[in-house]
VEXKOL-278048 format. One record per residue (C-alpha): residue number from 1; x, y, z. Coordinates in steps of 0.25 Angstrom, whole numbers, plus 5000, padded with zeros to 4 digits. Each point is the difference from the previous one (the first is absolute). Layout:
BEGIN
> nr, c1, c2, c3
> NUM, X, Y, Z .
...
***
This chain:
BEGIN
> nr, c1, c2, c3
> 1, 4925, 4619, 4706 .
> 2, 5002, 5004, 4986 .
> 3, 5013, 5003, 4993 .
> 4, 4995, 5014, 4998 .
> 5, 4998, 5002, 5015 .
> 6, 5013, 4993, 5003 .
> 7, 5008, 5010, 4991 .
> 8, 4992, 5011, 5006 .
> 9, 5005, 4996, 5014 .
> 10, 5015, 5000, 4995 .
> 11, 4998, 5013, 4994 .
> 12, 4995, 5005, 5013 .
> 13, 5012, 4995, 5007 .
> 14, 5009, 5007, 4990 .
> 15, 4992, 5013, 5003 .
> 16, 5003, 4998, 5015 .
> 17, 5015, 4997, 4997 .
> 18, 5000, 5013, 4992 .
> 19, 4994, 5009, 5010 .
> 20, 5008, 4994, 5012 .
> 21, 5013, 5001, 4992 .
> 22, 4997, 5015, 4996 .
> 23, 4997, 5003, 5015 .
> 24, 5013, 4995, 5005 .
> 25, 5008, 5005, 4988 .
> 26, 4995, 5014, 5001 .
> 27, 5008, 5001, 5013 .
> 28, 5013, 5001, 4992 .
> 29, 4995, 5014, 4996 .
> 30, 5002, 5005, 5015 .
> 31, 5015, 5000, 4998 .
> 32, 5003, 5015, 5001 .
> 33, 5013, 4999, 4991 .
> 34, 4992, 4995, 4988 .
> 35, 4993, 5009, 4990 .
> 36, 4987, 4993, 4996 .
> 37, 4995, 5003, 4986 .
> 38, 4986, 5005, 5000 .
> 39, 4995, 4988, 4992 .
> 40, 5007, 4989, 5008 .
> 41, 4988, 4998, 5010 .
> 42, 4990, 4998, 4988 .
> 43, 5010, 4991, 4993 .
> 44, 5002, 4992, 5012 .
> 45, 4985, 4998, 5002 .
> 46, 4997, 4997, 4986 .
> 47, 5011, 4990, 4998 .
> 48, 4997, 4992, 5012 .
> 49, 4985, 4999, 4997 .
> 50, 5003, 4996, 4986 .
> 51, 5012, 4990, 5002 .
> 52, 4995, 4992, 5012 .
> 53, 4985, 4998, 4995 .
> 54, 5006, 4996, 4986 .
> 55, 5010, 4990, 5006 .
> 56, 4990, 4994, 5009 .
> 57, 4989, 4999, 4989 .
> 58, 5010, 4992, 4992 .
> 59, 5004, 4991, 5012 .
> 60, 4985, 4998, 5003 .
> 61, 4997, 4996, 4986 .
> 62, 5011, 4990, 5000 .
> 63, 4997, 4995, 5014 .
> 64, 4985, 4997, 4996 .
> 65, 5004, 4992, 4989 .
> 66, 5008, 4990, 5008 .
> 67, 4993, 5000, 5014 .
> 68, 4986, 4995, 5001 .
> 69, 4990, 5009, 5008 .
> 70, 4992, 4989, 5007 .
> 71, 4999, 5008, 5013 .
> 72, 5001, 5014, 5003 .
> 73, 5008, 4998, 5013 .
> 74, 5011, 4991, 4994 .
> 75, 5001, 5009, 4988 .
> 76, 5001, 5013, 5009 .
> 77, 5011, 4993, 5008 .
> 78, 5008, 4996, 4987 .
> 79, 4998, 5013, 4993 .
> 80, 5004, 5007, 5013 .
> 81, 5013, 4992, 5001 .
> 82, 5003, 5001, 4985 .
> 83, 4997, 5015, 5000 .
> 84, 5009, 5003, 5012 .
> 85, 5011, 4991, 4994 .
> 86, 5000, 5008, 4987 .
> 87, 5000, 5013, 5007 .
> 88, 5011, 4997, 5008 .
> 89, 5009, 4995, 4989 .
> 90, 4996, 5012, 4990 .
> 91, 5001, 5011, 5011 .
> 92, 5012, 4994, 5007 .
> 93, 5008, 4998, 4987 .
> 94, 4996, 5012, 4992 .
> 95, 5001, 5010, 5012 .
> 96, 5014, 4995, 5004 .
> 97, 5006, 4997, 4986 .
> 98, 5013, 5007, 4996 .
> 99, 4995, 5001, 4985 .
> 100, 5002, 5014, 4995 .
> 101, 5008, 5003, 5013 .
> 102, 5013, 5005, 4995 .
> 103, 5006, 5000, 5014 .
> 104, 4996, 4986, 5006 .
> 105, 5008, 5002, 5012 .
> 106, 4988, 5007, 5006 .
> 107, 4993, 4986, 5001 .
> 108, 5010, 4995, 5010 .
> 109, 5000, 5011, 5010 .
> 110, 4987, 4996, 5006 .
> 111, 4999, 4993, 5013 .
> 112, 4990, 4990, 4994 .
> 113, 5010, 4992, 4991 .
> 114, 4987, 4994, 4993 .
> 115, 4995, 4995, 5013 .
> 116, 4986, 5007, 4997 .
> 117, 4997, 4988, 4992 .
> 118, 5001, 4991, 5012 .
> 119, 4992, 5009, 5009 .
> 120, 4989, 5001, 4990 .
> 121, 5000, 4985, 4999 .
> 122, 4999, 4998, 5015 .
> 123, 4989, 5011, 5001 .
> 124, 4992, 4993, 4990 .
> 125, 5001, 4986, 5006 .
> 126, 4996, 5007, 5013 .
> 127, 4988, 5006, 4994 .
> 128, 4996, 4987, 4994 .
> 129, 5001, 4994, 5014 .
> 130, 4992, 5011, 5006 .
> 131, 4989, 4999, 4990 .
> 132, 4999, 4985, 5002 .
> 133, 5000, 5000, 5015 .
> 134, 4991, 5012, 5002 .
> 135, 4991, 4996, 4989 .
> 136, 5001, 5013, 4993 .
> 137, 4994, 5004, 4987 .
> 138, 5007, 4997, 4987 .
> 139, 4991, 5007, 4991 .
> 140, 5008, 5004, 4988 .
> 141, 5005, 5010, 4998 .
> 142, 4997, 5010, 5011 .
> 143, 5005, 4991, 5011 .
> 144, 5014, 5001, 4995 .
> 145, 5001, 5015, 5002 .
> 146, 5009, 4998, 5012 .
> 147, 5009, 4990, 4992 .
> 148, 5002, 5010, 4988 .
> 149, 5004, 5011, 5009 .
> 150, 5009, 4991, 5008 .
> 151, 5008, 4996, 4988 .
> 152, 5001, 5013, 4994 .
> 153, 5003, 5007, 5013 .
> 154, 5011, 4989, 5004 .
> 155, 5007, 5002, 4987 .
> 156, 5000, 5015, 5000 .
> 157, 5004, 5001, 5014 .
> 158, 5010, 4989, 5002 .
> 159, 5007, 5003, 4987 .
> 160, 5002, 5015, 5003 .
> 161, 5004, 4999, 5015 .
> 162, 5015, 5000, 5003 .
> 163, 4999, 5000, 5016 .
> 164, 4999, 4987, 5006 .
> 165, 4992, 5005, 5012 .
> 166, 4990, 5007, 4991 .
> 167, 4999, 4988, 4991 .
> 168, 4997, 4990, 5011 .
> 169, 4990, 5010, 5007 .
> 170, 4993, 5003, 4986 .
> 171, 4998, 4985, 4997 .
> 172, 4994, 4999, 5014 .
> 173, 4991, 5011, 4998 .
> 174, 4996, 4996, 4986 .
> 175, 4997, 4986, 5005 .
> 176, 4991, 5005, 5011 .
> 177, 4992, 5009, 4991 .
> 178, 4998, 4988, 4990 .
> 179, 4995, 4991, 5011 .
> 180, 4990, 5011, 5005 .
> 181, 4995, 5002, 4986 .
> 182, 4999, 4985, 4998 .
> 183, 4992, 4998, 5012 .
> 184, 4991, 5012, 4996 .
> 185, 4999, 4995, 4986 .
> 186, 4985, 4996, 5000 .
> 187, 4997, 5015, 5000 .
> 188, 5005, 5001, 4986 .
> 189, 4991, 4990, 4995 .
> 190, 4987, 5005, 5007 .
> 191, 5001, 5013, 4993 .
> 192, 5008, 4999, 4987 .
> 193, 4995, 5013, 4993 .
> 194, 5004, 5007, 5013 .
> 195, 5014, 4993, 5000 .
> 196, 5003, 5004, 4986 .
> 197, 4995, 5015, 5002 .
> 198, 5009, 5001, 5013 .
> 199, 5012, 4994, 4992 .
> 200, 4998, 5010, 4988 .
> 201, 4998, 5012, 5010 .
> 202, 5013, 4995, 5008 .
> 203, 5008, 4999, 4987 .
> 204, 4995, 5014, 4995 .
> 205, 5003, 5006, 5013 .
> 206, 5014, 4994, 5001 .
> 207, 5004, 5005, 4986 .
> 208, 4994, 5014, 5002 .
> 209, 5007, 5002, 5014 .
> 210, 5013, 4994, 4996 .
> 211, 5001, 5008, 4988 .
> 212, 4996, 5013, 5007 .
> 213, 5010, 4997, 5011 .
> 214, 5011, 4998, 4990 .
> 215, 4996, 5013, 4994 .
> 216, 5001, 5007, 5013 .
> 217, 5014, 4995, 5001 .
> 218, 5004, 5009, 4989 .
> 219, 5012, 5009, 5004 .
> 220, 4995, 5014, 5005 .
> 221, 5007, 5012, 4997 .
> 222, 5007, 5008, 5011 .
> 223, 5002, 5014, 4995 .
> 224, 5012, 5007, 5007 .
> 225, 5001, 5015, 5000 .
> 226, 5009, 5005, 4989 .
> 227, 5012, 5009, 5003 .
> 228, 4997, 5009, 4988 .
> 229, 4987, 5003, 4993 .
> 230, 5004, 5009, 4988 .
> 231, 4997, 4990, 4989 .
> 232, 4994, 5009, 4989 .
> 233, 5008, 4994, 4989 .
> 234, 5002, 4986, 5005 .
> 235, 4993, 4989, 4992 .
> 236, 4995, 4986, 5004 .
> 237, 5011, 4990, 4999 .
> 238, 4997, 4985, 4996 .
> 239, 5012, 4991, 5000 .
> 240, 4997, 4986, 4994 .
> 241, 5009, 4988, 5001 .
> 242, 4997, 4988, 4992 .
> 243, 5008, 4990, 5008 .
> 244, 5009, 4990, 4992 .
> 245, 4997, 5006, 4986 .
> 246, 5012, 5001, 4991 .
> 247, 5000, 5010, 4989 .
> 248, 5005, 4991, 4988 .
> 249, 4987, 4992, 5000 .
> 250, 4991, 5012, 4998 .
> 251, 4996, 5005, 4986 .
> 252, 5003, 5014, 5005 .
> 253, 5014, 4996, 5001 .
> 254, 5000, 4991, 4987 .
> 255, 4996, 4988, 5007 .
> 256, 4990, 4989, 4996 .
> 257, 4989, 5003, 5010 .
> 258, 4990, 5010, 4995 .
> 259, 4997, 5011, 5011 .
> 260, 4991, 5009, 4993 .
> 261, 4995, 5008, 5013 .
> 262, 5015, 5002, 5004 .
> 263, 5003, 5005, 4986 .
> 264, 4988, 5010, 5000 .
> 265, 5005, 5005, 5014 .
> 266, 5014, 5001, 4994 .
> 267, 4994, 5009, 4989 .
> 268, 4997, 5010, 5011 .
> 269, 5013, 4998, 5007 .
> 270, 5015, 4999, 4999 .
> 271, 5005, 4986, 4998 .
> 272, 5014, 4997, 5006 .
> 273, 5006, 4989, 4991 .
> 274, 5012, 4997, 5010 .
> 275, 4995, 4999, 5014 .
> 276, 5008, 4991, 5009 .
> 277, 4995, 4995, 5013 .
> 278, 5009, 5002, 5012 .
> 279, 4999, 4985, 5003 .
> 280, 4994, 4987, 4995 .
> 281, 4990, 4998, 5011 .
> 282, 4989, 5008, 5007 .
> 283, 5006, 5006, 5014 .
> 284, 5012, 5007, 4995 .
> 285, 4994, 5005, 4987 .
> 286, 4988, 5005, 5007 .
> 287, 5009, 5006, 5011 .
> 288, 5008, 5008, 4989 .
> 289, 4987, 5004, 4994 .
> 290, 4995, 5005, 5014 .
> 291, 5013, 5007, 5005 .
> 292, 5007, 5004, 4987 .
> 293, 5012, 4992, 5005 .
> 294, 5008, 4988, 4995 .
> 295, 4999, 4987, 5007 .
> 296, 5014, 5002, 5006 .
> 297, 4995, 5013, 5006 .
> 298, 4986, 4996, 5005 .
> 299, 5005, 4986, 5005 .
> 300, 4986, 4993, 4997 .
> 301, 5008, 4989, 4993 .
> 302, 4999, 4986, 5007 .
> 303, 4995, 4992, 5012 .
> 304, 5008, 4998, 5013 .
> 305, 4999, 4991, 5012 .
> 306, 4990, 5009, 5007 .
> 307, 4989, 5001, 4989 .
> 308, 4996, 4992, 4987 .
> 309, 4998, 5012, 4991 .
> 310, 5008, 5013, 4997 .
> 311, 4995, 5012, 5008 .
> 312, 5000, 5015, 4995 .
> 313, 5006, 5008, 5011 .
> 314, 4991, 5009, 5008 .
> 315, 5012, 5010, 5000 .
> 316, 4998, 5003, 4985 .
> 317, 4990, 5011, 4995 .
> 318, 4992, 4993, 4989 .
> 319, 4992, 5006, 4989 .
> 320, 4987, 4998, 5007 .
> 321, 5005, 5007, 5013 .
> 322, 5004, 5012, 4992 .
> 323, 4987, 5001, 4992 .
> 324, 4992, 4998, 5013 .
> 325, 5008, 5011, 5007 .
> 326, 4997, 5010, 4989 .
> 327, 4985, 4998, 5000 .
> 328, 4998, 4988, 4991 .
> 329, 4990, 4989, 5005 .
> 330, 5008, 4987, 4998 .
> 331, 4994, 4986, 4997 .
> 332, 5006, 4987, 4995 .
> 333, 4993, 4988, 4994 .
> 334, 5010, 4988, 4999 .
> 335, 4999, 4986, 4995 .
> 336, 5014, 4995, 5004 .
> 337, 4996, 4997, 5015 .
> 338, 5013, 4992, 5001 .
> 339, 5011, 5010, 4999 .
> 340, 4992, 5013, 5001 .
> 341, 4990, 4996, 5011 .
> 342, 4999, 5007, 5014 .
> 343, 5013, 4999, 5008 .
> 344, 5009, 5001, 4988 .
> 345, 5001, 5015, 5001 .
> 346, 4994, 5003, 4987 .
> 347, 4987, 5005, 5007 .
> 348, 5007, 5012, 5006 .
> 349, 4994, 5013, 4995 .
> 350, 4987, 4994, 4995 .
> 351, 4987, 5004, 5007 .
> 352, 4993, 4988, 4994 .
> 353, 5008, 4988, 4997 .
> 354, 4991, 4988, 4994 .
> 355, 5009, 4988, 4998 .
> 356, 4991, 4989, 5002 .
> 357, 5001, 4986, 4994 .
> 358, 4991, 4995, 4989 .
> 359, 4988, 4990, 5001 .
> 360, 5010, 4990, 4994 .
> 361, 5008, 5000, 5013 .
> 362, 4989, 4991, 5006 .
> 363, 5004, 4990, 4990 .
> 364, 5015, 5002, 5001 .
> 365, 5001, 5002, 5015 .
> 366, 4990, 4990, 5005 .
> 367, 5001, 4984, 5001 .
> 368, 4985, 4999, 4997 .
> 369, 4992, 5010, 4993 .
> 370, 4987, 5003, 4992 .
> 371, 4998, 4991, 4988 .
> 372, 4996, 5012, 4992 .
> 373, 5014, 5005, 5000 .
> 374, 5006, 4987, 4994 .
> 375, 4989, 5000, 4990 .
> 376, 5002, 5014, 4995 .
> 377, 5015, 4997, 4999 .
> 378, 4998, 4987, 4992 .
> 379, 4991, 5006, 4990 .
> 380, 5007, 5014, 4999 .
> 381, 4987, 5007, 5003 .
> 382, 5006, 5007, 5012 .
> 383, 5015, 4998, 5001 .
> 384, 5000, 5010, 5011 .
> 385, 4993, 4990, 5009 .
> 386, 5014, 4992, 5001 .
> 387, 5009, 5012, 4999 .
> 388, 5005, 5006, 5013 .
> 389, 5001, 5014, 4997 .
> 390, 4989, 5010, 4996 .
> 391, 4999, 5000, 4985 .
> 392, 4998, 5013, 4991 .
> 393, 4985, 5000, 4999 .
> 394, 4999, 5000, 5016 .
> 395, 5011, 5010, 5001 .
> 396, 4993, 5009, 4991 .
> 397, 4987, 4998, 5008 .
> 398, 5008, 5004, 5013 .
> 399, 5006, 5012, 4992 .
> 400, 4986, 5005, 4996 .
> 401, 4995, 4999, 5014 .
> 402, 5012, 5007, 5006 .
> 403, 5000, 5012, 4990 .
> 404, 4985, 5001, 5001 .
> 405, 5002, 5003, 5015 .
> 406, 5011, 5010, 4999 .
> 407, 4999, 5013, 5007 .
> 408, 5008, 5008, 4991 .
> 409, 5005, 5001, 4986 .
> 410, 5014, 5001, 5005 .
> 411, 5004, 4985, 5002 .
> 412, 5011, 4990, 4998 .
> 413, 4996, 4986, 4996 .
> 414, 5009, 4989, 4999 .
> 415, 4995, 4987, 4993 .
> 416, 5008, 4987, 4999 .
> 417, 4994, 4990, 4990 .
> 418, 5005, 4986, 5001 .
> 419, 4994, 4992, 4988 .
> 420, 5012, 4997, 4992 .
> 421, 5006, 4993, 5012 .
> 422, 5000, 4985, 5002 .
> 423, 4992, 4991, 5000 .
> 424, 4997, 5006, 4986 .
> 425, 4985, 4997, 5000 .
> 426, 4993, 5009, 4990 .
> 427, 4984, 4999, 4999 .
> 428, 4993, 4995, 4987 .
> 429, 5002, 5003, 4989 .
> 430, 5014, 5006, 5002 .
> 431, 5005, 4986, 5005 .
> 432, 5000, 4995, 4986 .
> 433, 4999, 5012, 4991 .
> 434, 5015, 5002, 5000 .
> 435, 5005, 4986, 5003 .
> 436, 4990, 4994, 4989 .
> 437, 4998, 4988, 5009 .
> 438, 4985, 4998, 5003 .
> 439, 5003, 4991, 5011 .
> 440, 5009, 5010, 5007 .
> 441, 4992, 5000, 5013 .
> 442, 5000, 4985, 5001 .
> 443, 5015, 4999, 4996 .
> 444, 5005, 5009, 5012 .
> 445, 4994, 4990, 5010 .
> 446, 5009, 4989, 4995 .
> 447, 5012, 5009, 5000 .
> 448, 4997, 5009, 5011 .
> 449, 5012, 4996, 5008 .
> 450, 5010, 5002, 4989 .
> 451, 4999, 5015, 5001 .
> 452, 5014, 5005, 5000 .
> 453, 5006, 4986, 5001 .
> 454, 4999, 4993, 4987 .
> 455, 5005, 5008, 4987 .
> 456, 4991, 4991, 4991 .
> 457, 4988, 5008, 5004 .
> 458, 5006, 5014, 4999 .
> 459, 4993, 5003, 4987 .
> 460, 4986, 4996, 5006 .
> 461, 5003, 5009, 5013 .
> 462, 5004, 5011, 4991 .
> 463, 4988, 5000, 4992 .
> 464, 4991, 5000, 5013 .
> 465, 5009, 5012, 5005 .
> 466, 4997, 5007, 4987 .
> 467, 4985, 4997, 5001 .
> 468, 5000, 5006, 5014 .
> 469, 5007, 5012, 4995 .
> 470, 4990, 5002, 4989 .
> 471, 4989, 4998, 5011 .
> 472, 5006, 5010, 5009 .
> 473, 5000, 5010, 4988 .
> 474, 4985, 4999, 4999 .
> 475, 4998, 5002, 5015 .
> 476, 5010, 5012, 4999 .
> 477, 4991, 5005, 4989 .
> 478, 4988, 4999, 5009 .
> 479, 5007, 5008, 5011 .
> 480, 5003, 5011, 4990 .
> 481, 4986, 5000, 4995 .
> 482, 4996, 5003, 5014 .
> 483, 5010, 5011, 5002 .
> 484, 4995, 5007, 4987 .
> 485, 4986, 4999, 5004 .
> 486, 5003, 5007, 5014 .
> 487, 5009, 5010, 4993 .
> 488, 5012, 4995, 5008 .
> 489, 5007, 4995, 4987 .
> 490, 5003, 5013, 4994 .
> 491, 5004, 5007, 5013 .
> 492, 5009, 4990, 5006 .
> 493, 5014, 4997, 4999 .
> 494, 5000, 4985, 4997 .
> 495, 5012, 4991, 5000 .
> 496, 4999, 4985, 4995 .
> 497, 5013, 4991, 5002 .
> 498, 5004, 4987, 5006 .
> 499, 5009, 4995, 5011 .
> 500, 5007, 4989, 4992 .
> 501, 4999, 4990, 4989 .
> 502, 5000, 4985, 4999 .
> 503, 5008, 4989, 4995 .
> 504, 4995, 4988, 4992 .
> 505, 5013, 4992, 4996 .
> 506, 5008, 5012, 4995 .
> 507, 5014, 4998, 5005 .
> 508, 4996, 4987, 5006 .
> 509, 4992, 5007, 5011 .
> 510, 4986, 5001, 5005 .
> 511, 4992, 5009, 5009 .
> 512, 5006, 5014, 5002 .
> 513, 5009, 5000, 5013 .
> 514, 5012, 4997, 4991 .
> 515, 5011, 5006, 4993 .
> 516, 4997, 5014, 4994 .
> 517, 4998, 4997, 4986 .
> 518, 4991, 5009, 4992 .
> 519, 4988, 4991, 5001 .
> 520, 4999, 5003, 5015 .
> 521, 5004, 5014, 5000 .
> 522, 4995, 5007, 4987 .
> 523, 4986, 5005, 5004 .
> 524, 4990, 5009, 4994 .
> 525, 4999, 5014, 5004 .
> 526, 4989, 5009, 4995 .
> 527, 4997, 5014, 5006 .
> 528, 4988, 5008, 4997 .
> 529, 5000, 5015, 5004 .
> 530, 4988, 5007, 5004 .
> 531, 4992, 5006, 4988 .
> 532, 5008, 4992, 4990 .
> 533, 5013, 5008, 5000 .
> 534, 5011, 4992, 4994 .
> 535, 4991, 4990, 4993 .
> 536, 5004, 4991, 4990 .
> 537, 5015, 5001, 5003 .
> 538, 5010, 4988, 5001 .
> 539, 5013, 5002, 5009 .
> 540, 5012, 4992, 4996 .
> 541, 5009, 5004, 5012 .
> 542, 5002, 4989, 5010 .
> 543, 4995, 5002, 5014 .
> 544, 4996, 4992, 5013 .
> 545, 4987, 4999, 5009 .
> 546, 5007, 5009, 5010 .
> 547, 4999, 5011, 4991 .
> 548, 4985, 4999, 4999 .
> 549, 5000, 5005, 5015 .
> 550, 5008, 5012, 4995 .
> 551, 4991, 5003, 4989 .
> 552, 4987, 5000, 5009 .
> 553, 5007, 5009, 5010 .
> 554, 5005, 5009, 4990 .
> 555, 4987, 5001, 4992 .
> 556, 4992, 5003, 5013 .
> 557, 5010, 5010, 5004 .
> 558, 5003, 4994, 5013 .
> 559, 5013, 5001, 5008 .
> 560, 5009, 4987, 4999 .
> 561, 5001, 4992, 5012 .
> 562, 5013, 5000, 5008 .
> 563, 5003, 4985, 4997 .
> 564, 4997, 5002, 4985 .
> 565, 5006, 5013, 4995 .
> 566, 5000, 5000, 4985 .
> 567, 5013, 4997, 4994 .
> 568, 5004, 4999, 4985 .
> 569, 5008, 4988, 4997 .
> 570, 5012, 5005, 4991 .
> 571, 5005, 4986, 4995 .
> 572, 4990, 4989, 5002 .
> 573, 4986, 5002, 4994 .
> 574, 4994, 4988, 5009 .
> 575, 5004, 4991, 5011 .
> 576, 4993, 4987, 5004 .
> 577, 5003, 4992, 5012 .
> 578, 4997, 4986, 5006 .
> 579, 5004, 4993, 5013 .
> 580, 5000, 4985, 5000 .
> 581, 5007, 4988, 5007 .
> 582, 5006, 4994, 4987 .
> 583, 5007, 5013, 4994 .
> 584, 4999, 5009, 5012 .
> 585, 4999, 5015, 4995 .
> 586, 4997, 5001, 4985 .
> 587, 5000, 5013, 4993 .
> 588, 4997, 5004, 4986 .
> 589, 5006, 5013, 4995 .
> 590, 4995, 5007, 4987 .
> 591, 5009, 5009, 4992 .
> 592, 4996, 5004, 4986 .
> 593, 4998, 4987, 4993 .
> 594, 5007, 4992, 5010 .
> 595, 4995, 4992, 5012 .
> 596, 5010, 4995, 5010 .
> 597, 4995, 4989, 5010 .
> 598, 5009, 4998, 5012 .
> 599, 4999, 4988, 5011 .
> 600, 5005, 5000, 5014 .
> 601, 5004, 4985, 4999 .
> 602, 4999, 4988, 4992 .
> 603, 4999, 5006, 4986 .
> 604, 5009, 5009, 4991 .
> 605, 4994, 5013, 4995 .
> 606, 4993, 5002, 4987 .
> 607, 5000, 5011, 4990 .
> 608, 4990, 5001, 4989 .
> 609, 4998, 5010, 4989 .
> 610, 4984, 5001, 5000 .
> 611, 5000, 5007, 4987 .
> 612, 5006, 4989, 4992 .
> 613, 4997, 4989, 5010 .
> 614, 4986, 5003, 5006 .
> 615, 4998, 4985, 5004 .
> 616, 5013, 5001, 5009 .
> 617, 5007, 4987, 4993 .
> 618, 5014, 5005, 4998 .
> 619, 5008, 5004, 5012 .
> 620, 5010, 5010, 4997 .
> 621, 5007, 5000, 5013 .
> 622, 5013, 4995, 4995 .
> 623, 4999, 5006, 4986 .
> 624, 4998, 5015, 5004 .
> 625, 5011, 5003, 5010 .
> 626, 4999, 5015, 4999 .
> 627, 4985, 5001, 5002 .
> 628, 5002, 4990, 5012 .
> 629, 5011, 5008, 5006 .
> 630, 4992, 5013, 4998 .
> 631, 4987, 4995, 5006 .
> 632, 5007, 4993, 5012 .
> 633, 5007, 5013, 5004 .
> 634, 4986, 5007, 4999 .
> 635, 4993, 4989, 5008 .
> 636, 5010, 5002, 5012 .
> 637, 4996, 5015, 5000 .
> 638, 4985, 4996, 4999 .
> 639, 5001, 4991, 5012 .
> 640, 5007, 5010, 5009 .
> 641, 4990, 5010, 4997 .
> 642, 4987, 4991, 5001 .
> 643, 5001, 4994, 5014 .
> 644, 4989, 4996, 5010 .
> 645, 4992, 5011, 5005 .
> 646, 4991, 4994, 5010 .
> 647, 5001, 5002, 5015 .
> 648, 5003, 4986, 5006 .
> 649, 4997, 5003, 5014 .
> 650, 4985, 5003, 4997 .
> 651, 4998, 4987, 4994 .
> 652, 4994, 4989, 5008 .
> 653, 4999, 4985, 4998 .
> 654, 4986, 4994, 4995 .
> 655, 4992, 4995, 5011 .
> 656, 4996, 4985, 5000 .
> 657, 4986, 5002, 4996 .
> 658, 5003, 5010, 4989 .
> 659, 5011, 4990, 4995 .
> 660, 4990, 4989, 5000 .
> 661, 4990, 5008, 4993 .
> 662, 5010, 5004, 4989 .
> 663, 5004, 4985, 4998 .
> 664, 4986, 4997, 4998 .
> 665, 4999, 5011, 4989 .
> 666, 5012, 4996, 4993 .
> 667, 4997, 4985, 5000 .
> 668, 4986, 5003, 4994 .
> 669, 5007, 5007, 4989 .
> 670, 5010, 4989, 4998 .
> 671, 5012, 5008, 5004 .
> 672, 5005, 4991, 5011 .
> 673, 4997, 4985, 5003 .
***
């Protein structure tokens, strides 16, 4: 047997490994809660059929240098054992590694606890014994098809199974199938070309079917009969929330991150320089945006013993419900599946609500996953393969599909992008364009677990956050290009804003569910009127996200809901609120140039003059008693006026299955451990 022939056999083993791993890994696409990008099946196939043959060609070349090929039988046995050993180590380690997994606790929730390595070893020893006692063929490499399938199958199944009963039953079923294929293995050698052809056919069929089934799981619209149909002057409404995007980082707001597409959009719009989010995290801010209420009024503020996430009350009339009831078709494309997913109440009023996870959730939620996800994350070629939420380019694809299928020009589209959110993983070249670090993608692997914990790396994480903001701007530009091409850009009322910002060491804080400093509550707000009216203006008045609700209702000439009658604040221009365990109820009140931050417990109030101290470094609480006294008197009036408006008796506790699903979503995004 020549060296050339031996390397060819190792290469063939690699092809078999690539085909079989692709066949098994394609099954991940059957998860109905994952939005699979159109290129994923192709990339999965190409990666496995390049990676495994290249790896085994190299191993075969090294093996042939040190092992004499005196007899084909002994060589086949040796080559088979070495091949399976390398496959076990490579696939077992890299499919289960926590590298690039920012939320490593997922690796410990499986029932397997790394026992799959033991089951693989036992099965392979059993296979060797059966081959010897039954005098089965050891022709390399086709005879080892059952072994490759066994190894990959055990790692993928055992590591991703949480039920002990399913775990034991699955091991038994895989073992029985392995023995059956092993005893019938002579067929693989008798007809090698047919074997390869059948494998290729199975792989292509599995990829096509799994992808198609996933596409069929796309949420379908359910159109309700509107109450009123006189919509002669009603424009399409597109509300876009750029989750976690703070205003002061954008060039549009004199920040360092260039956002040319938002700037171009701003030239057609009115820019609000002082928009304040009603809270510093997703649920209460979105609830204010959807209801026109303050957090203290809508009550969607914190978790309780019956549910792991805040729920928007069904007793409140939302923006989507109001528009739907007046003839609009309503659709939502949402990336934040953790706090805005089904069961949170935010879906009420939407006839289409697409809140599926991204392809990277395979990586973050599974204890063993396709190697292509890890490779694309390590190289930075496809960061979305290790990011749990759907990234902007995939959100855009869903938006286009949704708008192309709309049945009327009168529609309300809500879009939630999540790209600036952690784990701050921009694609190339954005990853190093703003940080100036050509090794940014590799550096993040070494410090991934320091996110939000070690202040020494805040500058790096901020550079990656900025890079994601720049990348998001490019994708927003692509969306606007599509809207212009279809004529929707000019005719629509388009609002672009954010629900909160993010901290990177300012005031000694990280993340965003923290004290209500400007970094987490000052958000962009850009409103484009139909046909370019009020274009190129900049508003200096301070307002909050709840007023976006009022602006939409007013512009569309719709009646205000019972729970959100328009009121004109006479004293405070803006109020933000946060409930947490450390400080209880926190509130930030804006009056002229002043910002007054109150705490229910554990901290004295803070008073800042934002005109002279925009970084909020000098607390004037003890230095300006007259301002303090005036504001405290008005605060008491405000609190008496703005009380809880939800109907408590209509609320129900979250069921155990819904709660567990919510916990899974929140773990995937790193919100809870």
